[in-house]
N, C-alpha and C positions, 0 to 999 in steps of 0.2 A: 108411504101413504099415512094419512092422519086418521084413518078409519079403524085402526086396531085390527088389521088383517093378520093372518097367521101364515107367513110365507112358507114355513116348514110343512104345514099341513097341505098347502097347495102343491108344493114340490112332491110330496109323497103321493098325492092323488094322480099327479102327472107322470109318476114313475121315475122321478129324478132322485139322486142320492141325497141332495140337500138343496136349499135355496142359495141364491148368490149372496156372498158376504158383502158385496158392494153394488148398490143399485145402478150406479153409473156404469161400472164395468159390465154389469149384467146386460145392459142395453147396447153398450158400445162394442163389446168384445166379439170378434169372430174367430178367436183363436181355435175354438173347437172345430170350426169349419176348415180352417187352414191345416190344422193338425190331421184331421181325418183325410183331407185331400192329399196331404203328403204321404201318409201311410199307404193310401190306395195308389198313389203315383209310384211308390216304391214297389208295391206288388206288381203293378203294370210293367215297370222296368224289368223286374225279375222274370216275368212271363215273356217279355220281349227278348230277353237274352236266351231263354230256353227256345223260343221260336226261331231265333237266328241259327241256333245249333241244328234244329230239326230241318230248317230250310237247306242249310249247307250239306247236312248228312244225306238228304234225299236226292241231291244232284247226281247226275250220271258219273261225275268225276269222283265223288266219294262213294256213293252207293252203300252207305252204312245202314240205311233204313228205307222202308217203303211206307207210304201213308195209305190208309184205306181210301177207296174211291169216294166214300161219303164225305171226306174232308179235303178233297182235291177236285180240280176241274181240268178238262182237256184244253189244250191250246187252240185258239181260233184259227191258226194257220198251220201248226205243226202237230199232226195227229199222234205222233209218238211221245209227245211231251205231256207230263202230268204236273200241273201247277199246285203247290202246297198252299191252298187258299187260306186255311185257318191260321197257320203260323204267320203268313204274310199280313193278314188282317189284324191279328193280335199285335204284331209289331207296329202297324200303322195306328191302331187305337191308342197305343202308348203315347204318341205325340199329342193326341187329343187330350188325354188325361193330364199329361204334364202341362199342357197349355192352360187347363182349368186351374191348376195350382198357382201358376204365375198370375192368372187373371185375378184370383182371390187376393193374393198378396199385393198386387198392384192396386186393387180396389181399396184396400185398407190403408195403404201407406200414406195417403193424403187426408185421412179422416181425422177430424178433431174428436174429442171424447163425446160420449152419449150418442143418441141415434140420429143418423142422417138418412135421407131417402136413398142415398147411394147404396146403403147397406142391403137394400132389397135385391141387389144384383148378385148376392151370394147364393141364391137358391139354384139358379140354372146350372152353374158350374159344379156345385156340390152334388145335386141330384143326378146330373148326367154322369159325373164321375162314378158314383155308386153303381148306377145301372150298367155303365160300360164295363167296369171291372168285374162285377158279379156275372154278367153275361159271358165275358171272356173266360173267367174261371170255369164256368159250367161247360163251355164248348171245349176248353182245354182238357178237362177231366174226361170228356167223351173221346176226344182225339187220342189221348194216351193209350186207350184200349185198342185203337186202330193202327198203332205203330208196330210194324214187323221189323225186328232187328236182324240184320245180316251179319251174324257173328264171324263167319269166315272172312268176309271182306274187312271187318274191323281188325281181326287178328293179323291178316296179311299186311295191313297198313301199320300196325304196331311193330311189326318186325323190321320195318324200314328205318333207316337213320341210326342204327346201332343203339336201340333203346335201352339195352342192358349194360351199356358202357359204365354207367355210374355204379351198377351193381358189382362189376368187376373191380372198380376202384374201392368200393366199400369192403369187398371180400379181402383185398390186400391189406387194407387198414386194420381189419379185424385180426389179421395175422401178424400185426406189429409193424407194418411199413408206414412211414410218414405219408400223409395224404399227398404232399407235393410229389413224392417219388411214385406213388400209386397213380396219380394223375398222368405223369409222363409215361409210365408203363402202358397205360390204357391207350394213350395217344399213339404209341408205337403199334399196338395191336390193331387199332382202327385203320391206320395207314396200310398195314399189311392186308387187312380185309378189303380195302379199296383196290389194292393191286390184284388180289386174288378173286375179287368180286364174290365175296362170301360174307356170311354173318359171323359174329364173334363165336357163337355156339358151334360153328362149323370147324373151328380151329382145334387141333388136338392139344393135349396138355404139353407135349413136346414142342409144338409150334409156338404156343403161348409163352413158354419159358424161353425159347430161343429168340423171339422177337421183342420180348419185354424190355430188354436193355437193363435188366436188374442184376446181371452178373451173378455173383455167388449167392444172391438172394432170390434167384429165380425159382429155387425149390419151394418158395412160399406158395407157389401155384401148385396146388395138389390135385389129386384125381377127382376131388369133389367140386372142382370149380364149375363144371358144366351145370350143376344144380342151380347156380345163381345166374346163369346165362340164358335160361329159358324165360319166356314171358310169364309163365305160371309161377316160377320161383321168384321173379322180380316182384310181381304183384303180392304174393303171399308174404314176402319179407317185410312189407310195410304193416306189420301187425301191431298197431297202436291206435289210440283214439283218433278218429278222423282219417285213418289210413285206408289203403286200398285192399288190404287182405280180405278175402271172402268172409272170414269170421267177423271182421269189423263192419263190413258192408251190411251183413245180415243183422247185426246189432243195431246199426243206424236205422235200418228199415223198421225193425221192431219198435224202436224208440219213437219214430215218426208216427207209426200207426197207433201207438198208445197215446201219443199227444193228440192226435186227431180224434180218437175215441172219447177223450175227455172234453 
């Protein structure tokens, strides 16, 4: 402008950090809209991934969790079925939000610099993205309090597939056995369990030594081996940042709550 205006004063009154350093960029750019849409799309994708977990976990086949009736509906034809409405809708809304991001990027890709009337099409996808993600976050927060975890079912599932086989290998490595040999010894143990139809933790120390194929190194398997073959021992052994040990999980929860409080 040639009128001697003060862009910084106007920016301050409008609540912006500063005015635009380039007037053409100020009218032409929709980077802020696309960047906001991307961040919100990423939030929506993360919510969708959590939703997919809840949907699968709530099935009769898994039965890890149940959803409160307030966040589910009955089937129109199967009275015994409870549909996880909120997770399914959240997953569907993610496609809508992702589509808005692509719409914004496509809108801008053919634009020359400065303002064109096309740019007014940025409002609907941006505003709808914000509304959709905020609403989804709110209902997700409510839904989380309505999830009942079936710990026994989860524990039974975790016991399948010889989940502690890696722990047995780690145990042998800590006792000085090369990992290649430890890997082979565990394979022998798993094959034996297949034949006996039992879990690794069900094998005695004598059985583990006998079937390990370690020969004179079989005594590396000590009486303390069963401590690492339990689910609790396996989880607790991952006691490092980002690990599954209860102590680490509690610290992660505390950190998240502190970050939310800020």
